[in-house]
C-alpha positions in Angstrom: -85.3 162.3 48.6 -82.8 159.5 49.6 -82.1 156.6 51.4 -79.8 154.8 53.6 -79.7 151.1 53.0 -82.6 149.9 55.7 -84.6 152.9 54.1 -84.3 155.6 56.5 -85.8 158.5 54.6 -84.7 161.8 54.6 -85.3 165.1 52.7 -84.7 168.5 52.4 -87.1 169.4 54.8 -85.3 167.0 57.6 -81.9 168.2 56.4 -83.0 171.7 57.0 -84.4 171.0 60.1 -81.4 169.4 61.8 -79.4 172.9 59.7 -77.1 170.6 57.8 -75.9 170.3 54.2 -77.2 167.9 51.9 -73.7 166.1 52.3 -73.8 165.8 55.8 -77.2 164.6 55.7 -76.2 161.5 53.9 -73.3 161.0 56.4 -76.1 161.0 58.9 -78.3 158.7 57.2 -75.8 156.3 56.4 -74.5 156.2 60.6 -78.0 155.8 61.5 -77.2 152.4 59.0 -74.1 151.7 61.6 -71.5 152.7 58.9 -68.3 153.2 60.0 -66.1 156.3 58.7 -64.7 153.9 56.2 -67.8 152.5 54.8 -69.2 155.9 54.4 -66.3 157.2 52.7 -66.3 154.5 50.1 -70.5 154.8 49.4 -70.2 158.4 49.3 -66.6 158.4 47.2 -64.9 160.5 49.9 -61.9 159.8 52.4 -62.3 158.7 56.1 -61.5 162.1 56.8 -63.4 164.0 55.1 -66.5 162.0 56.6 -64.9 162.2 60.3 -65.2 166.3 59.1 -68.3 165.7 58.3 -69.3 164.1 61.4 -67.4 166.6 63.2 -69.8 169.3 61.9 -73.0 167.2 62.5 -72.6 167.0 66.1 -71.7 170.4 66.5 -75.0 170.9 64.9 -77.1 169.2 66.6 -75.2 169.7 70.2 -74.0 165.9 70.5 -70.4 164.7 71.2 -71.0 160.7 69.5 -72.3 159.3 66.4 -74.7 157.4 68.7 -76.7 160.6 69.7 -76.4 162.0 66.1 -78.2 159.0 65.0 -80.7 158.6 67.8 -81.7 162.7 67.5 -82.2 162.0 63.6 -83.7 158.9 63.8 -86.1 160.5 66.6 -86.8 163.7 64.0 -87.7 161.2 61.1 -90.5 159.3 63.9 -91.9 162.3 64.7 -92.3 163.6 61.3 -93.9 159.8 60.0 -96.6 160.2 63.3 -97.6 163.6 61.6 
């Protein structure tokens, strides 16, 4: 289980539920924290272009077109998980 700087927790169950790889889950967690591709790249020791490719895969898997929509989808799922 991992968390971003605001404590958003994601685990293998959530990642699997969203159909994401572990790395895509990490990228999505940092997106929910408001980080830019450059900032996420520094955190994960990847290039901003690699982060963008992960985001493209995330958007496709979640059926969304923007990082905001992806973050909302993830946050909605985590809040529904916490209430169970």
